[in-house]
VOSEKE-982480 format. One record per residue: residue number from 1; residue in three letters; x, y, z of N, C-alpha, C in turn. Coordinates in steps of 0.02 Angstrom, whole numbers. Example, Ala and Ser with C-alpha at 12.3 -4.5 7.8 and 13.67 -1.06 7.14 Angstrom:
BEGIN
{1; 'ALA'; {660; -284; 390}; {615; -225; 390}; {660; -165; 390}}
{2; 'SER'; {642; -112; 354}; {684; -53; 357}; {645; 2; 394}}
# end
This chain:
BEGIN
{1; 'UNK'; {5193; -3980; -1208}; {5128; -4006; -1190}; {5074; -3962; -1223}}
{2; 'UNK'; {5024; -3995; -1252}; {4972; -3960; -1288}; {4911; -3954; -1242}}
{3; 'UNK'; {4898; -3894; -1217}; {4842; -3882; -1171}; {4786; -3849; -1211}}
{4; 'UNK'; {4727; -3880; -1208}; {4670; -3853; -1244}; {4631; -3805; -1201}}
{5; 'UNK'; {4605; -3752; -1232}; {4563; -3705; -1196}; {4494; -3735; -1186}}
{6; 'UNK'; {4453; -3702; -1143}; {4385; -3726; -1131}; {4346; -3728; -1196}}
{7; 'UNK'; {4357; -3678; -1239}; {4321; -3674; -1303}; {4339; -3734; -1347}}
{8; 'UNK'; {4403; -3752; -1347}; {4425; -3809; -1389}; {4398; -3875; -1363}}
{9; 'UNK'; {4385; -3880; -1298}; {4361; -3943; -1268}; {4286; -3953; -1278}}
{10; 'UNK'; {4250; -3901; -1294}; {4178; -3907; -1302}; {4162; -3952; -1361}}
{11; 'UNK'; {4117; -3998; -1351}; {4096; -4044; -1404}; {4038; -4014; -1443}}
{12; 'UNK'; {4037; -4028; -1506}; {3981; -4009; -1548}; {3940; -4072; -1562}}
{13; 'UNK'; {3876; -4064; -1568}; {3832; -4121; -1579}; {3809; -4120; -1651}}
{14; 'UNK'; {3813; -4178; -1683}; {3790; -4186; -1751}; {3734; -4238; -1750}}
{15; 'UNK'; {3675; -4219; -1773}; {3619; -4266; -1775}; {3614; -4296; -1845}}
{16; 'UNK'; {3606; -4362; -1847}; {3600; -4398; -1910}; {3538; -4442; -1906}}
{17; 'UNK'; {3498; -4441; -1957}; {3439; -4484; -1959}; {3454; -4544; -2003}}
{18; 'UNK'; {3440; -4604; -1976}; {3450; -4666; -2013}; {3387; -4708; -2010}}
{19; 'UNK'; {3373; -4744; -2063}; {3318; -4792; -2060}; {3344; -4854; -2025}}
{20; 'UNK'; {3300; -4903; -2013}; {3319; -4963; -1975}; {3376; -5001; -2009}}
{21; 'UNK'; {3373; -5007; -2074}; {3425; -5043; -2111}; {3493; -5008; -2106}}
{22; 'UNK'; {3492; -4942; -2114}; {3554; -4903; -2109}; {3583; -4907; -2038}}
{23; 'UNK'; {3539; -4904; -1988}; {3563; -4908; -1919}; {3593; -4976; -1904}}
{24; 'UNK'; {3562; -5028; -1929}; {3588; -5096; -1919}; {3658; -5103; -1951}}
{25; 'UNK'; {3665; -5074; -2009}; {3730; -5077; -2044}; {3783; -5037; -2004}}
{26; 'UNK'; {3764; -4978; -1980}; {3810; -4939; -1939}; {3830; -4977; -1876}}
{27; 'UNK'; {3783; -5009; -1845}; {3797; -5048; -1785}; {3845; -5106; -1801}}
{28; 'UNK'; {3832; -5140; -1856}; {3875; -5195; -1878}; {3946; -5171; -1891}}
{29; 'UNK'; {3952; -5117; -1929}; {4018; -5090; -1945}; {4055; -5068; -1882}}
{30; 'UNK'; {4019; -5038; -1835}; {4050; -5016; -1773}; {4078; -5076; -1736}}
{31; 'UNK'; {4038; -5129; -1731}; {4061; -5190; -1696}; {4121; -5221; -1732}}
{32; 'UNK'; {4119; -5224; -1798}; {4174; -5253; -1836}; {4238; -5211; -1831}}
{33; 'UNK'; {4230; -5146; -1821}; {4289; -5102; -1819}; {4328; -5110; -1755}}
{34; 'UNK'; {4295; -5134; -1703}; {4329; -5140; -1638}; {4331; -5076; -1599}}
{35; 'UNK'; {4298; -5024; -1625}; {4296; -4960; -1589}; {4243; -4964; -1534}}
{36; 'UNK'; {4249; -4918; -1485}; {4206; -4921; -1426}; {4134; -4899; -1437}}
{37; 'UNK'; {4123; -4854; -1485}; {4056; -4827; -1492}; {4042; -4808; -1565}}
{38; 'UNK'; {3979; -4799; -1580}; {3959; -4776; -1646}; {3987; -4706; -1659}}
{39; 'UNK'; {3987; -4664; -1608}; {4015; -4597; -1616}; {4088; -4600; -1636}}
{40; 'UNK'; {4125; -4644; -1603}; {4196; -4651; -1620}; {4204; -4679; -1691}}
{41; 'UNK'; {4161; -4727; -1710}; {4164; -4755; -1777}; {4149; -4701; -1830}}
{42; 'UNK'; {4096; -4662; -1817}; {4077; -4610; -1865}; {4133; -4558; -1871}}
{43; 'UNK'; {4160; -4536; -1814}; {4214; -4487; -1815}; {4273; -4513; -1856}}
{44; 'UNK'; {4293; -4575; -1843}; {4350; -4603; -1878}; {4335; -4615; -1952}}
{45; 'UNK'; {4273; -4630; -1968}; {4254; -4639; -2038}; {4260; -4573; -2075}}
{46; 'UNK'; {4241; -4519; -2043}; {4247; -4453; -2074}; {4320; -4437; -2085}}
{47; 'UNK'; {4361; -4449; -2035}; {4433; -4436; -2041}; {4464; -4478; -2096}}
{48; 'UNK'; {4441; -4540; -2103}; {4472; -4588; -2151}; {4447; -4579; -2222}}
{49; 'UNK'; {4394; -4541; -2232}; {4365; -4535; -2298}; {4402; -4483; -2340}}
{50; 'UNK'; {4431; -4505; -2396}; {4466; -4456; -2437}; {4416; -4410; -2473}}
{51; 'UNK'; {4436; -4349; -2483}; {4395; -4301; -2520}; {4421; -4300; -2591}}
{52; 'UNK'; {4377; -4315; -2637}; {4396; -4317; -2708}; {4364; -4258; -2742}}
{53; 'UNK'; {4405; -4218; -2774}; {4380; -4159; -2807}; {4397; -4163; -2881}}
{54; 'UNK'; {4346; -4161; -2922}; {4355; -4158; -2994}; {4328; -4092; -3018}}
{55; 'UNK'; {4367; -4056; -3055}; {4345; -3992; -3080}; {4310; -4000; -3147}}
{56; 'UNK'; {4270; -3951; -3165}; {4238; -3951; -3230}; {4290; -3954; -3286}}
{57; 'UNK'; {4346; -3921; -3274}; {4400; -3920; -3324}; {4426; -3991; -3336}}
{58; 'UNK'; {4433; -4030; -3283}; {4457; -4099; -3290}; {4406; -4143; -3326}}
{59; 'UNK'; {4342; -4130; -3313}; {4289; -4171; -3342}; {4265; -4147; -3410}}
{60; 'UNK'; {4286; -4088; -3431}; {4261; -4058; -3493}; {4269; -4104; -3554}}
{61; 'UNK'; {4327; -4136; -3565}; {4332; -4180; -3624}; {4283; -4238; -3622}}
{62; 'UNK'; {4274; -4267; -3564}; {4226; -4323; -3557}; {4155; -4299; -3570}}
{63; 'UNK'; {4137; -4243; -3540}; {4070; -4216; -3548}; {4057; -4200; -3622}}
{64; 'UNK'; {4106; -4172; -3655}; {4099; -4154; -3726}; {4088; -4218; -3768}}
{65; 'UNK'; {4128; -4269; -3754}; {4121; -4332; -3791}; {4053; -4364; -3778}}
{66; 'UNK'; {4032; -4366; -3716}; {3966; -4394; -3699}; {3911; -4355; -3735}}
{67; 'UNK'; {3918; -4289; -3739}; {3868; -4248; -3774}; {3867; -4264; -3848}}
{68; 'UNK'; {3925; -4274; -3879}; {3928; -4293; -3950}; {3889; -4358; -3961}}
{69; 'UNK'; {3902; -4407; -3919}; {3869; -4472; -3925}; {3794; -4464; -3916}}
{70; 'UNK'; {3774; -4427; -3864}; {3703; -4418; -3850}; {3669; -4381; -3908}}
{71; 'UNK'; {3702; -4330; -3935}; {3673; -4292; -3991}; {3664; -4337; -4052}}
{72; 'UNK'; {3712; -4379; -4065}; {3708; -4424; -4123}; {3651; -4475; -4113}}
{73; 'UNK'; {3646; -4502; -4054}; {3592; -4550; -4039}; {3525; -4515; -4045}}
{74; 'UNK'; {3520; -4453; -4022}; {3458; -4415; -4027}; {3440; -4402; -4100}}
{75; 'UNK'; {3489; -4386; -4142}; {3474; -4373; -4212}; {3450; -4437; -4247}}
{76; 'UNK'; {3479; -4494; -4228}; {3455; -4558; -4255}; {3384; -4571; -4233}}
{77; 'UNK'; {3368; -4556; -4170}; {3300; -4566; -4145}; {3250; -4522; -4182}}
{78; 'UNK'; {3269; -4460; -4196}; {3226; -4415; -4234}; {3213; -4443; -4304}}
{79; 'UNK'; {3267; -4466; -4335}; {3261; -4495; -4402}; {3214; -4556; -4402}}
{80; 'UNK'; {3221; -4598; -4352}; {3179; -4658; -4347}; {3106; -4637; -4337}}
{81; 'UNK'; {3095; -4588; -4295}; {3026; -4565; -4283}; {2995; -4534; -4346}}
{82; 'UNK'; {3035; -4500; -4386}; {3009; -4468; -4446}; {2997; -4518; -4502}}
{83; 'UNK'; {3042; -4566; -4509}; {3038; -4612; -4567}; {3009; -4680; -4550}}
{84; 'UNK'; {3012; -4698; -4487}; {2990; -4765; -4467}; {3041; -4818; -4484}}
{85; 'UNK'; {3100; -4798; -4507}; {3153; -4845; -4526}; {3214; -4836; -4481}}
{86; 'UNK'; {3245; -4893; -4464}; {3309; -4890; -4430}; {3356; -4936; -4468}}
{87; 'UNK'; {3416; -4912; -4478}; {3464; -4947; -4520}; {3517; -4982; -4476}}
{88; 'UNK'; {3543; -5038; -4502}; {3593; -5075; -4463}; {3653; -5032; -4442}}
{89; 'UNK'; {3675; -4987; -4486}; {3733; -4944; -4468}; {3715; -4895; -4412}}
{90; 'UNK'; {3650; -4874; -4409}; {3629; -4831; -4354}; {3629; -4870; -4288}}
{91; 'UNK'; {3603; -4931; -4290}; {3604; -4974; -4231}; {3676; -4986; -4207}}
{92; 'UNK'; {3721; -4997; -4254}; {3791; -5008; -4237}; {3821; -4945; -4205}}
{93; 'UNK'; {3804; -4887; -4232}; {3830; -4824; -4204}; {3804; -4814; -4132}}
{94; 'UNK'; {3740; -4829; -4122}; {3711; -4823; -4055}; {3747; -4871; -4007}}
{95; 'UNK'; {3755; -4934; -4029}; {3788; -4985; -3989}; {3859; -4963; -3970}}
{96; 'UNK'; {3897; -4936; -4018}; {3965; -4914; -4005}; {3966; -4855; -3956}}
{97; 'UNK'; {3919; -4809; -3964}; {3915; -4752; -3918}; {3901; -4774; -3847}}
{98; 'UNK'; {3853; -4819; -3840}; {3835; -4844; -3773}; {3894; -4882; -3743}}
{99; 'UNK'; {3928; -4922; -3783}; {3986; -4959; -3759}; {4042; -4912; -3737}}
{100; 'UNK'; {4053; -4859; -3775}; {4105; -4810; -3757}; {4088; -4776; -3691}}
{101; 'UNK'; {4026; -4755; -3683}; {4005; -4724; -3621}; {4013; -4773; -3563}}
{102; 'UNK'; {3990; -4835; -3573}; {3995; -4886; -3520}; {4067; -4898; -3500}}
{103; 'UNK'; {4111; -4902; -3550}; {4182; -4914; -3536}; {4213; -4856; -3496}}
{104; 'UNK'; {4197; -4796; -3515}; {4224; -4737; -3479}; {4197; -4733; -3408}}
{105; 'UNK'; {4133; -4748; -3400}; {4104; -4748; -3333}; {4135; -4804; -3290}}
{106; 'UNK'; {4149; -4861; -3320}; {4182; -4916; -3284}; {4252; -4895; -3262}}
{107; 'UNK'; {4287; -4857; -3303}; {4353; -4831; -3284}; {4348; -4787; -3222}}
{108; 'UNK'; {4298; -4742; -3222}; {4289; -4698; -3164}; {4271; -4739; -3102}}
{109; 'UNK'; {4228; -4789; -3111}; {4208; -4831; -3055}; {4269; -4868; -3027}}
{110; 'UNK'; {4312; -4892; -3069}; {4373; -4927; -3047}; {4419; -4879; -3009}}
{111; 'UNK'; {4425; -4818; -3034}; {4467; -4768; -3000}; {4438; -4752; -2931}}
{112; 'UNK'; {4372; -4745; -2927}; {4341; -4731; -2862}; {4347; -4791; -2815}}
{113; 'UNK'; {4345; -4851; -2844}; {4352; -4911; -2803}; {4419; -4914; -2767}}
{114; 'UNK'; {4470; -4884; -2797}; {4536; -4883; -2765}; {4536; -4840; -2702}}
{115; 'UNK'; {4486; -4796; -2695}; {4482; -4754; -2636}; {4442; -4788; -2580}}
{116; 'UNK'; {4411; -4844; -2596}; {4371; -4879; -2546}; {4416; -4902; -2488}}
{117; 'UNK'; {4391; -4895; -2429}; {4429; -4913; -2370}; {4405; -4982; -2347}}
{118; 'UNK'; {4450; -5030; -2349}; {4434; -5098; -2327}; {4437; -5101; -2251}}
{119; 'UNK'; {4406; -5151; -2220}; {4410; -5157; -2147}; {4482; -5159; -2121}}
{120; 'UNK'; {4527; -5191; -2160}; {4597; -5196; -2139}; {4630; -5127; -2138}}
{121; 'UNK'; {4619; -5088; -2192}; {4651; -5022; -2195}; {4616; -4973; -2149}}
{122; 'UNK'; {4553; -4985; -2135}; {4516; -4939; -2091}; {4550; -4935; -2023}}
{123; 'UNK'; {4568; -4993; -1995}; {4600; -4994; -1929}; {4666; -4955; -1930}}
{124; 'UNK'; {4705; -4963; -1983}; {4769; -4927; -1988}; {4756; -4852; -1993}}
{125; 'UNK'; {4706; -4832; -2031}; {4689; -4762; -2039}; {4665; -4733; -1972}}
{126; 'UNK'; {4624; -4771; -1937}; {4599; -4749; -1871}; {4658; -4739; -1824}}
{127; 'UNK'; {4703; -4787; -1822}; {4761; -4781; -1778}; {4802; -4719; -1795}}
{128; 'UNK'; {4813; -4707; -1858}; {4851; -4648; -1880}; {4814; -4584; -1862}}
{129; 'UNK'; {4748; -4583; -1871}; {4709; -4524; -1853}; {4714; -4510; -1778}}
{130; 'UNK'; {4713; -4563; -1737}; {4718; -4554; -1665}; {4787; -4526; -1647}}
{131; 'UNK'; {4838; -4550; -1680}; {4906; -4524; -1669}; {4908; -4449; -1686}}
{132; 'UNK'; {4878; -4431; -1743}; {4879; -4361; -1764}; {4841; -4317; -1716}}
{133; 'UNK'; {4784; -4342; -1690}; {4744; -4302; -1643}; {4782; -4292; -1578}}
{134; 'UNK'; {4819; -4342; -1556}; {4857; -4337; -1494}; {4914; -4287; -1498}}
{135; 'UNK'; {4940; -4274; -1558}; {4997; -4229; -1566}; {4979; -4157; -1555}}
# end
């Protein structure tokens, strides 16, 4: 049997400020979740939210490539400002750079989307969290 001390039973209070729109959304989500209170919904949301950590080392190749593209676009902009001319191959290079950045950002967005918790999985995660807390 797991007996908690008085110190462990003490609740901590967390204050959160929400505007009317945010509060309405929280209220809606709480009702849709089937949980008893907003506090319970918020607690379970925190438990259910995965923590994603990306290190600078992991992002270094992407950051370097984005910097190359940005530097090249900047040099084209300087050339255009100095000469007043822009060439079709420069426009094509800018277009390709922007498309590459957009594609890579879309990949990250898709990866992050896989971490999104749907209402169906939320309930399962909440149930599992409650089981873990009871142990």
